[in-house]
N, C-alpha and C positions, 0 to 999 in steps of 0.2 A: 963635352956638350955632342960627341959622336956616339959615346952610351945611351944619353939622356935618347937620342932621334934612333936609334935602333931598336931599346925598349920600347919607345912611344909606337913604331912601326909590327914592331912582335905584337902590342896591345888591338892596333889598329886592325892587324889581318885578320881573315873570317875562320872560325874556327874549321877544321872540313867534318862533313859528316860523315855519319856510318854508312860502307856501303853494303856488310853485310852484317847481315844477324844468324846464324847458325845455331840448329838444336840439334846435339846430340841426342838419338833416342834410343838404348841400349838396354837389350834383348836380357830380364831376366826372370826367366819363367821357369816353369820345374823341370826345361829342358838342359838348363843351363847347368852345370855343376859347379862348385866354386872355384876349379880349378880355370872351371873357360870363360867362368865370371871376371878372375883373375887374370887371365888371357885378352880379354875385352878389355877389360880397362888399364892396363897397362900398352896394351896396340894403343891404344887414344894413345894417349900419355907421350909415347913414341912418336907417331904419326904428328902432333902437333909439335916434335921438338922438331922435328925436319926443317932444314931451311927453307923449302921452298913453301911450305902452306906455313910458317913463322911469318916472315918477307910477306907475304901475301894478309896476311890477318891483320899485319901492323900497317901497309899499307893503304889499308879498307879502314881502320880503325872501326876492325867491326869487333860485335857482340858477342857471345860463344856462352852457352850454357846448358847444362848435358840432366838430361830425362831418364830416371827408371824404369821400366814399365815391365807387366803381367799382364795378370789376368783382366778381367770387366772390373772396375775400382778400385785397380791398387796401377795407376802411376803419379809416380813423385817427382820434380823439382830438387834434383839434391844438389846441383851446383849453379848456383846464380846466377844471373845473369853479369859477367863478367866485360867489361873494358877492354881491347887488346890499344894501345897506343905503342907501347915500347916491346921490346923480345921480352924484357923483362917480364913484362907481363903474361907473355905468350908462358913461360919457363913457369911460372908461379902455377898458371892452371894446371900444367901438365900434373906437377907437384903434388894439387888438390884433387883431379883425379884420379891421380895416382892409389892416394888415399881415401876415396870417397867410398865410405863403407855398403855392403849388400843390404834392400830393405826388406826384399821377398827372395824368399825361394818354394820352392813348391805348385806354383799356380800355373794357370794353362796361359793360352798365350790367344790378348786378345788386340791386333794391330787396330782396328778399327776405334778403339777409345784411347789407344798410345796415339793417334793422331792428332783426336778430337782436341785430348788435352794440351797436343802439343800445337796445336792451332792456337787457342786460348792464349800459350803462355807466349806469346808475342807479342801481346799487348805491352808494355810496359818500350818494345825499340818495333813499334809503330812505325816511326821518322828509320827507319834504315830503309836506306832500296831495296832491298836486294835479300830475302829473305829466304832458307829453305834448314829441312826438316832432313837431317840424316839416320836413316832406319838399319840398327845392326838387325839381327835373327838369327835363327837356325830353323825356323817353322813357321807353318801355315797357320791361319788363324783359324784359333777352334772354338771362341767363345765370341762373344759381343755382336754388335754391328760391322759386317761386311766393311775392309778396308778402301773398297770401291765404292762406297758409301760418303765415301770423307770430299771424292777429292773436286765435285762443284764447287763446295768451301771454299777447300783450300784457293783451286782456281779463283773463287773473286776473292780472295783476301790477295794475291800475287804471293802464293807461297810455293817453294817449289820439293819434291819431297827426292829424294836419290835413295838406293835402298843399297845394303852389301849384304849375300843372300850369304849364311856360311850354312854350303852341304855338308850336313852331316849321313845320307841317306838319298835312297834310289829316289826322293819326291819331284827332284828338277825344283826346286827354290825357285832359284833365279826365274825361270817362267813363268814361275804363280808371279814373281814382286811384279814382273814382267807387267802382266797381264791384269793384278787386283791393286798392284801399291806404290808404283811412281806414278808422280804427276806432273806437269809445271811444262814451260819451253824447257827444250836440251832437258828432259830427267834421265837418267840411268842409271844402274843396275852392277857392280860388280861385285862377281864371285870370291867367293874363300875356298876353299878347297879342303874345309876341314880348317877347325878353332888353326892347327897348328900353322894355319895357313893367313889367318886373320890382323898379324900386326901389318904385314907389308900388302897386304889389300887395302887393310884401312886408313895407310898411310896412300900411297896411290889415288884413294878415293878423296883425300883428301886436299890432294895436290890440285885434281880434275875440278871439285866444285870449289875452293877457295879463290881459284886464282883471276884478275877482275876478268867478268865475261866483254866482249869484243863484238859487238852490231858491226856490218854492213849495210850501209843504203844504195840501191842502184841506181847507176850515174845515166 
């Protein structure tokens, strides 16, 4: 009898809604060689396996996807939206990202188009209460529309854009991303000092952006 009551209570309890839709936008432009591509994908997988990140994704019933991006008209969702309900789901996603084959090489850097494609990719998960684009890149936009032109549309759709700047020269990519790329409440840039620093910095970044946002009201 008690088993039946417990079963009925489970059926009656409301399904928890998705609190976070996270899109990982990974740079595969010509400035990224094969080893650097592998560092990015392995680094993302490493970050997802971190306990803080995994706990946050499970707690928020997150949806996660990955988009590879390079020049204008060359952006593709290579890992579909994945529902995270258990830690096993996180591990399976990390494994899938580790094995995700590179789609392009030797093309330009079109960050504006990457943002436009990423924004459209959120359509199936529009029900999620918080939507975040996580952009990894090692260079400024040099093709297509400027990333800053996408801010108004992204803000309208309640999408936050954060970034990890992979510094490989004296361009000061971190400052460029601050001024031209990130948008939305609390948006931020994390700096990786070269590709070798990427795994630790993407872990730090995912810890920060997956943690549930807390707002305080004035009394």
